[in-house]
N, C-alpha and C positions, 0 to 999 in steps of 0.2 A: 569566416565567410564574408568576404568584402562586399559582395553584391547583395543589395536589399532583396532582390527577387529570389536569390538562393536561400536567404534566411526565411522568407515567407514560405517557400516551397518546403523547407525543412520543418517548420512549425506545423504546416498543414499535414505533411506526411506523418509527423509525430502524433498529432491529434487523432488521426484516422487509423492508427495501428490497431489491429484486431487480435494479434497474438505475438508471442515473443520471437518467433522466427522472423516476422516482419520487422520487429525492432532490431534484431541482429543484422538483417539485410540493410536497414537504413544506416546503422552504425558503420558497416563495412563500406557502403557507398560513400559516406562522408569521409572516411579515412582514405579511400581511393582517390577522391577528388581534392581533398583539402589537407591531407596529412594527419598527424596525430590529433585526436579529439581533445580540445581544451577542457579544463576542469569544470567550467560552467555547463558545457554541453554534456559532460559525463553525468552531472547532477540531473540535468533534464532527462537523460536516458534512464537514470535510476528512478526518478519520479514516475516515468512511464511504466517501468517494471513494477513499482509499488502499486500504481493504479490498477494494473492487470491483476496482481495477486489479491489486492484488497477487494476487488469486485467478487472474486471467488470465495473470499472469506466473509462476504456479505456485509462488509463495512460500508455504511452510507457515505461517510466522509471522514477525512483525516485532517486535523487542523494542527499545524506545527508552530509552536512559539519558542522563544528562547528558553523558558523555564519548564514547559511541559508540552506534551502532545495529547490531543484529545481525539479519540476514535469514537465516532458516532455509530451506534448500533441501530438496527432496524427499529421502526416505530412499534409501539405496543400492540397495534392491531395485527401484527404479523404473528398470529397465534402459534403456528407450527414452528416458527423460529424459536420462540420462548418455551415451547413445550419440549422440544428435542435438542436443538442445536445449542441454545444458550446454556443448557445444563452441561453439555460437553465442553463448551468454552470455559465455563466456570471451573470445571475439574482441571482442564489444561492449565489455566492461569494459576490456580492454587498449587498445582504440582510443579510447574516449570517457571513461573514468573511472579510469585506472590510478593516478592520484594520490590518489583519494578512496576507492576501493572495493578491499578486499583479500579474498582467499580464505583460508578457514581450514577445516581438516578435523580432526575428532576422531572416531575410530572410524568409525562408519557415517554420521556427521553432517557435512554440508558446509554452511558458513556464508559469508555475505558480511559483512564488518565495514566499517562506514562511520564515519569520525571525525565526531563531532558538533561541528563548528566553526561552526555556524550561529548567527546573531545572535539569532534568535527561534524559538520552536516552530513558528510559521507558515512560516518560511523552510525549516525542516527538513521539514515536511510537504509543502511545495511541491516540494522536491527529490525526496522519496520518491514522491510521486504521479507526477511526470514520469518518474522512473527506472522505476517499475513499468509505466507506460504504454509507454515505449520497449521494455522487455523483452517485454511482451505483444505488441506489434506485431512484434517480432523473431520470436517463436514462431508468430505467424499465418502468416508467410511461409515457415515451414519445412514442407516437403512430408511429413515423417515424423512428424507430430503424433500423439499418443496420444489 
């Protein structure tokens, strides 16, 4: 995007996306106007997808570093979360990801720590998107949702 105004409009549209259909529409519009989407823009679109699924997985924040990824879970005062959903999350991780995802608790904060052994940022994002999607599906099936 050579024009600064186009970039600003893109970032504004990306920030205000409410669902994945809007994200797909934005990507199509960009491809129509500017041609193939560059790798950096693909990463931004993947991050927007991750943000969408992470919100349904009830992750408060995801912090990505070179060596690890930290997923911040809801604070301790979210009693219903820890009474029902957290138990399901623990079962899921122990069944499917016990080698890659570890629990860590400090004071009121519960975190998931994921080793960043992924070859590329895209591979890491793909894993986090799928992980968030799986957790959000897990919570949808729980009858005691908040």
